[in-house]
N, C-alpha and C positions, 0 to 999 in steps of 0.2 A: 917627844920627837927625837929621831936620830938625825945625823948630819945631813942625809939626803932629804929628809922631810923639810929641814930648815932651809936648805938651798931651794927647794921647790917653792916654799912659802916666799922666799926672797924674790924668786922669779915672778910669782903672782902679784907681789906688792909692786914690782916694777911695771908689770903689764898684766892687769887682772884678766883680760880676755885672751891672753896668749894661748895658742893651741898647744896640745900636749907635745907635738913635734918641736915647736919653738922652745918650750920649756926644756925638753930633753937635750937640746943643743947646748944650753948654758949650764945645766947641772951635771953634764957628762954621764948620762945614764940612758938606757934604751927607752924608746917611746912607749913600749908596752909596760915597762916598770913605772914610768912616770904616770901613765894613764891609770894604773891601779892605785898608785899613791894619791894622786889628785882626787880620785873618786872616794877613797877612804877618808881623806882629810875633810872633804866637803860633806860626805855622808854622815860623818860623826859630828859635824858642826864645829870642828876645831877651827876651820877656816870658812869664811863666807866671801863671796864676791857679789857686790851690789852696784847697781846703777843709781846715781843720785841726781835729781834735777836741782841744779845749783840755784838756790834762792836769790843770790845776788845777781847772777848773770841774767836770770829771767825776770828780775824785779818782782818776784812772787812773795818772798818772805825775807825777814831779817832775824837776827839771832840775839839771844839774851842768856847770860850766865846768871844763875841764881844760886845763892849760898844760904843754907838753912841751918839754924840751930834748933834742936829738938829737945823735948822733955827726955830725961833719962829713961832708957829702955824703949823709946818710941821711934828712934831714927830709922830702923829697918822698915818698919811698917809705913812710915811717912814716905820713904824712898820708893817702896813698892806702889803706893798710891800714886805717886808722881809718875812712875814709869808707865802706867797705863794711859796717860794722856797722849793723844796722837801728836800733839805739838812737841812733845818731849823726845829729843834725839838720844840723849845719854844721861845716865844718873850714876853717881858713885857715892859710896859711903866713905867718909874720911876720918882720920884721927887728927885732931888739931883744934883750931879755934872755931871751926864749924863742923857739923856732923854729916852734911850731905851737900853735894853740888850737882847741878844739872844744867844742860843746855836746852833751851826752849826756842822754838821758832814762832814768830808772830807775823800776821799779814798787814795789820793796820794799827794805828795808835789806839783805836777803840779796843781792839783785841789785846794790845799790850796793857791797857788800863784794866781790863777785866782780869788778866792773868796776875798782875802785880798787886792790885788793890782788893781783889775779891777772892780769886781761886787759890792763890798761894797762902794767904793768911788763914783761909778756911780749912787747910789741910790739918787733919787731926794729929796732934802731937807737935806741931810747929810752934816754936816760941818767938823766933825772929827770922826775918828775911832780908837779904841784901841782894840787889840786882845790879848787873853791869851789862850795858848794851854794847854789842860788838859793832865797832865803826870801821875797822880795817883789819884784814887778816894778813898776817905775815907768813904763816905756815898752817896747813891743814893736814889731816890724815891722808889725803890723796897723795901728798908728796913724801910722807914718812917712809923711810927705808933704812932700817938698821943694817949693820955690816954683815949681811948673810951671803952676798955675792960680790965678786970683784967689780970695781967701778966700770971697767970696760964692758963687762957683761950686762950691767945695769943699763948703761947707755945704749947698747945694742937693742935691748928690749924696749926701752922707752922711745927709741927712734921710730918704732913701728906702731906706736899708738896714734890714734886720731884725736882722742880727748886730751885736754890739757891736764897734766899732773902737777904743774908748778903753780905757785901763788906769788903775788895776787894775779887774778885774771885781768885781761884787758878791760877797760872801762867802756863796755858796750852792752846793749840790751839784746838778748836772744829771745826770739818769739817761738811759741809752741802752740799746737792746736790739740783737739781732742784725741786724735790718733797718736800723736807724739806722747801725750800724757799717759795713754793706755800702754804704749810700749814701755815707757819709763816705769810705770807701775809694776809690770811683770819683771823687768830687769832689777827693780828694787828688791824683789824676792829671790831672784836667781840671775846674777849678772853674767853667767856663762851659758845661758840658753842659746842653742843653735838657731839659725835664722828660720828654718822650717818650723820648729816647735814654737818659736816666738810668734811667727805669723799665724799659726793655728790658734794660739791663745788669743791673739788680737783680732782674729777674723778678717785678715787682710792678706794680700799677695806677698810672698817672701821677698820679691825684688823691691816692692814698695817699702816693706818694713825695714829691710837692710838700708835702703837709701835714706829713709827718714832717721834711722838710728845714727848713721854715720854723719848726717847733716847736723843733728843735735850735738854729737860729740865734737865735730869741727868748730861749731859756734861757741862751745863752752857751756851750753845749756845742760848737757848730760855728761856727767863725770863718773868714771868707773873707779871703784875702790875695793881693795881686798881688806877684809876685817879679820884680825886675829888678836886675841888677848896677849899683851906683851909677855906675861909670865910663861906662855906656851913656847916662846922662842928664846928663853933664857934671860928675860928682863923682868924679874919679879917685883922690882921696886917701882911702882907707878905713883906719881905724885902730881898735885895741882899747885901751880905757883901763881900767886897774886901779888903784883908789884905796883909800887908808885914810883914813877920816873918823872924827872923834870920834863915838862911838855916840849921844851926845845930839843931834847935828846930822845924823845919817844920813838921816832922813826928809826934812828940809828940803833937804839937798844933792841927794838923789835926785830930788826933785820939780823943783828948779831945772834940773837937767840934762835931765830928761824934757821940759821945755818948750822946749828949744833945737831949732831946725829941723834941725840937723846930726845929732841923735841918732837912730839907728835902734832902739836897744835900750839899756835901763839897768835894772840889778837890784841889790838888796841881797843880799849873799852872806856865807857863813861862810868861815872859813879865814884865810889871810894877807892877803887883800884883802876889804874889806867893801862895795865898790861897784864894779861892773864893767859895761862896756857897749861898744857899737860906734858909731862916728861915720863920716860920709861928708861930704867937703868938696871944694871946687873946686880948691884949690891948697895948696902947702906954707905959703904966707903965711897962708891961712885957718886951717890947722891951728895955726900959731904963735899966732894971735890967740885961737883957741879954748882953747889950753893956758894962755896967759898971762892972758887976761881972764876967761874963763868958769871953767875949772878952778881957776886961781890965786885967784879970789875966792870960792870955795866956803866956806861956814861950816864950821869944824872940820877943814879939810883938814890931814892929817898927812904923806901921802906920795902921789906920783903917778907912775905908770909908763905910758908911751904907746908902743905898738908898731904900726908901720905894716904893713898887710897887703900882702904881695907877690902873693898869688894866692888866690882863693876856690876851694878844691878841691870843696867841697860847700856848698850853700845850700838851705834849706827842704826838706831831705830828699832832694835829688837831686844826685848827683855829676856833675861835669863830666869826661867821659872824653876830650874833645878840645875845642879852642877853638870855642865856640858850640854845642856838643852838650849841650843841656839838655832833651831831649825824652824822654818815656816813652810806651810803648804802653799802650793800654787793652785789657784782657782780661776777658771776662765771667766 
């Protein structure tokens, strides 16, 4: 990417459904140029915009981090097997104490039991499994925005959004029906669909589809997200941190980490680690500084484990079957 591409990505991270005209105003380029650039970035699969039904806001699903240790030479195959699970939102291969980490959604305790006690141990090549249930999110990829645009431009774009980009969400339940879920299903594949095309796919009136979509956004049920691999925007060091923090300091530590620009995601969890998250940084030196200064100074820190990601096998619900292949087809 050149500098203009990165500024465009920054605008889409701030406001995933921003029009090309809105993007052009903050990247200081013509609307025609922005339109071509956005079409290329989306068409190549370098960037995706997706709509996500928030499992916590709708009380539909909850999340679990799983860490796997695999037999030598089997980690990639195990990660690929895990990536095809519909419950699996992301999978990464790591260097460190474990070989693979994934985030998995589950609907009920019975579902969780089947995943942790049957399906994960049955994966070919897996030697050991650790699981950490997410109980509070301090930061999610919806709010991640590296320094690609000036702060005032980011605020201008975010002020035009209907969906919440911040975390945590208000503690209320948002309801959806069959049409809402159909709308969300198509936006999960292409979050920049126009109202007319979205209505055609859903078999509904464009006015109704727009009203339903905007209502879901305003309630927090539907959240828009721009997805890009960090290395494409100059952040090649992607790592997963697993921490133990004194429970009395857990909330404070989580909030401090959530405010750091390198943090893509941070959550309080159950299990052998009680604070887990993902970071993206420009260099090993930056990672060292993050570990020594940011992690090292956290209140109540008892243990820290940092594993560098070797490859992102699946991100935001879409597996990468080949380098650069992160596209999905729309089907009515």
